[in-house]
N, C-alpha and C positions, 0 to 999 in steps of 0.2 A: 595851321591845319596840320592835324596828324593824320597819316594815311596808314590804312590797314594793308599789309601785304603778306604774302604767304611765308616770308622770310622773318616774321615776328615770333615764329615758333620758339621756344626755349631749347628744342632739340637740335636746331640748326646754329651751331656755333661756327662763326667766322665766315659766314656766307654773305656778308653785308655788300661786298663788291658784285656779286652776282645781280643784286637789284640795280645798282648802277649800270651794269651791262645790259640789263634788259631794257633800261630807259634809253640808252644810247642806240640800241637796235631798233627800238620802236621808232625813234625820230629819224634814222636813216631809211627805215622801210617804206617811209610815206612818199618818197620822190621815186618816180618811176624811169628817170632818165640818168644814164642810158640803160638800156635793157641787157640784161646777163643771164646766163646759165650756169648751173653748178652741176658737174658730174663727178660720180663716184666710181672707181675701178675696183675690182675684186682684191687687189694687193695693197689696200688701204691709201690709195692716192686719190686726191680731189684735183678738179680742174675747174676754175672760174673762167668763163669766157665772156668778155664785156664788148658790146658792139660800139666800136668807136670810129666809123666811117669819117673821114676826113681829117682826121688827127694823125701827125707824125709822131715819130717816136720821141722827138725833143719836146712836143706838146703834152707828153704824158709822164707821170710819175707813180711809182709803186713804193710804198714806205710800209714798215710794221712799226706801229706805235702802240706800246703797253697792250700787247695781245690784241691788237686792231689792225688789220690788214687795210690800207688806205691807198684807193686808186683815184688820181686826181687828173684832170685834163684841163688844159686851157689853151685855146686857139688864139693866135694873134691875127688880126686882119692886116693885110699890107694897105698902105695908103694909095698905092698905085693902081688900085681898081675902081671902076665905076660900074655900079650894078644897076640895071635897067629894072631887074625884079630880083629880090633875094627872098628865096624860099627855103634855103638852107642857112640855119643860124649858126653863127660860131660862138656857141654857149660854152661855159666852163661848167664842170662838174666834179663832184666828189661822192664817191662811193665807198662804203665803210662795211667791213665783215668783221664780226668779233670771232677770234681764233681760240679754240680750246688750248689748255696747257699742253705742251708738247707738240703742237702741229708746226711744221717746218715749212717754210716757203722755199721751194727748190729753184724758181725763176720764173721769168716773164717773156712772152714772145709776141711780137706784133706782125700779123700776117693777113693779108686780104681784108682789113678793116675790122678785125677781131683780135683783142689783146687776151692772150691766155696766161692765167697765172696758175703754175702747178704747184700743189701742195702735198706733203707727206705726212700722214698721221702714223706714228710708230705704234707699233702693238704694246700695249701696257703690260708689264708683268705684275702679277698678283703678288703683293707683299703682305705678309703675315708677321706680325711682331708680338712677342709675348712680354708683357709688362709684369717686373717682379712686383710683388705685394710686400711691403714691408710693414713691421710690427707697430702698432699705433704708440707704443711705449717709448718710441724713439727711433728715429731713422738710423742711427749709428749702431745700435745693439739693443739686445733684450735686457732686461733687469729681473733679478730674483725676487722672491717674495720677501727677503730679509732687507730690501733696500740696497743692496750692493750690486755691483756688475759681475757678471759670469765671466 
């Protein structure tokens, strides 16, 4: 079955990876656990705060995989406990965020049940490049009307 997307335009060359990124983002957006906030500061920094109450530092991992920030959590239950009621589930999670080119992960901190991941978006420099236009008669030099080279 062929899908029609906005990326089928002949004017969008080399953007096939964006469709894959959007599909990955749509899949991860459907899960609401754990809740998170994303903050932006004026100096180009971003902060992702994830509510991970009950998780220790050793239960969490933060990785960057192919321009995707992945936060994973896995709690292990000790066999030495006997619960009379279990209302707090020890569930694992994976939360993914697609990062734009150039965004750098500065670090992560766990404090008071919140995992914060700090990111920096460097200011992009506008680059203008002029492309030389060569003659259609040959890329190595122009020819004269007499069939010889100048």
